[in-house]
N, C-alpha and C positions, 0 to 999 in steps of 0.2 A: 306676518303675512302679508296685510297689508298695507301700503306707501304709506307714513303721517302725510297729513291731512287730506286724501284724497275720497273720506267719509264725511263730505259739510254735511253742517246744520244748517248754517245759516249762508243767504245770499242776498244779493242785493236785486231789488225790486224797479228799480226807479235812484236819482241822484237822491232826494232826499224820501225814501222809504226801502227801508229790508224785510223781511223773514224771516223767522227763525219754527222751523219743521219739527216735530216729532212725532213717529210714527214709521208707518211704511216708508222708505225713502224712495219707492219712484213713485207711489202717494206724492210725496211732496218734492218732488221735483217740479210732477205737473201739476200741484198748487200752483209752482211760483214762478213757471209758462206763461201759465193763465194771469197772475200778475201782473206779470212784465208785458203782456199783451193788452191788458186793460188797462194798465197808465199809458201805454204807449196810443191807443189807439181813443185815450183821450189826450191826450197833449197835445194831438196832430187835429182832434175838431174842437179844444175849446183853445188851445193858445199855451196853456200854463200846466203845470203837475198836477195831477191828483191830488185830491183830497185826502187826507184819511180817513175818513166816516164812509167816505163812494167806494173806495177801494176793499174797506173791509166791510162793505155791503152785497158790493158785486160779487166776493171771494162768499163771501155765507151764503148768497143766492145761489150760490153755484155749486159750492158742496151741498146743501141741500138740493138740488135735484136732483142729484144721483140717489138720496132718500128717496125719492119719488117714484120711479118707476122701478119693476121687478124686472124689467131687462139687463140691468146698471149696479155694479157690486159702489155700495158704496166707497165712500172715500175713508182708510184707514189712517188718518193724518191730524191735529190739532198745530195749529198757525196761532204765532205769535207776531203781529204785525208795527212794525215802529216806521213810523213817521214822525217827521218836522215839519208842523206848520205853522204859519203866520199867529196862533195862537200860544209854538213852545211845540215843545216833546209830545208825542201823543202814543200811547199803547192797545194795540186792540188784539182780541184771541176770538179766534175764529174755530170752531166748535167740531170735531167730526158730522154732528147732526147741523151744522147746516145754523149753527148760531153765532152771533159777536157783541163782543162784549168790550167796552174801552176799561181802564184800567188803571193803576198810577203803578202798579206789579205783577208780575202775574207768573204762573208757572205752567208747562208745560209735561207731561214723560211721566216715567216708573216710576220717580223719584218726589209728585208734584206734590203731594199733600205736605212733608216736613218740608218741603221748600218752603211753599204758602206761610206754614208758620212759621219760617224762619224769617222773610220777605214782611208779614202785618207786624211783626217786632222793631223793622228799623221803620226810618222816619224818614220814608221816599220825599218828601218837600223839598227838604234842608240837605239834601245832600248833595254833593255835587258829582261829577262823573268820574273823577275818581274815584272818591269815595265807595261812589256805588262799585264799579268790577272788581274790589276788592273787597267786599263784602257777598255780589256773586262770586268770586273765587270760591271762598269761606262752603257758600251754602251746599256750591256743587258740589265739594270735595265732602260737606256733611252728608248728603244723598246720596250720595252712592257710593255702589257694592263695594268693599273692600278688597273684593276677591279679584276683578276686572280690572284691568287699567285702564284707562280714557284720555280722551284727549281734550285738554280745557279750549274751547274755541267761541274767544267772546270778542263781539259785535258792537256797535254803538253808533248813533248820532243824536250826537251833541252840538257846543258851541267851540267845543275848541274840536269837532273835527268838523269846522266849516260847514257844522246842519246838513253833512252830508252821511248816508251810511253806510260805514266803512268798519274793518277789521282792528282792532285795536293792534297799536303795534307789538308786536313780538316784546322787545326787551318789556312793559310796562304788563304785559298781561304775564310774559316769567314773574316777577315783582308779584303781580298780584297771586300768581301760583305758587310762592314763595312763602309770598304771607302767611298766605289761605294754612296751608300745612304746617309753618311755625306756628300758627295762632294753634291750631287745633289737637298738637300735641305740646302744647301748654295745658289746653285746657282737659287734654287728658290728664299730663303729671297730677293734679291738681284734686282729681279722684279720685 
């Protein structure tokens, strides 16, 4: 029914930042638009890219505002903000309540608890981006409903991507997808 790649959940915000959203798609696009506006405003005012913690705080404050007033509907979306800063890569989670936290690894959406359990088993500080792509693909296949098909959408921001937020090259994403499926089938055979 849907065209492939038409229901994106990862979006570039600036060259050094990107956003992944889970929840109501329209709210997600609104948050992405707000994040882009904040990044552009900061760059035009200060002449440098917006720091990750500043962008995360501004998005959290904006989302929280909609929880304060009875005339507005709260946002129904959780956002993962990935930024490459001077200190290295950073990941922030902005929740629908307007709270913001920084993580090494986080998950949002329907299967987040199972994904969080799997993420906790990983040694994230020691992984390369390529190893992380394979691990993420496996986790997504583990926690996803088997009855439903899904499109594996991967994006990264690392040394290999030139410290820019971009979608993982299709060949690499396909390899990670195939490796994840093979690993899960091998685990099923062992059980």
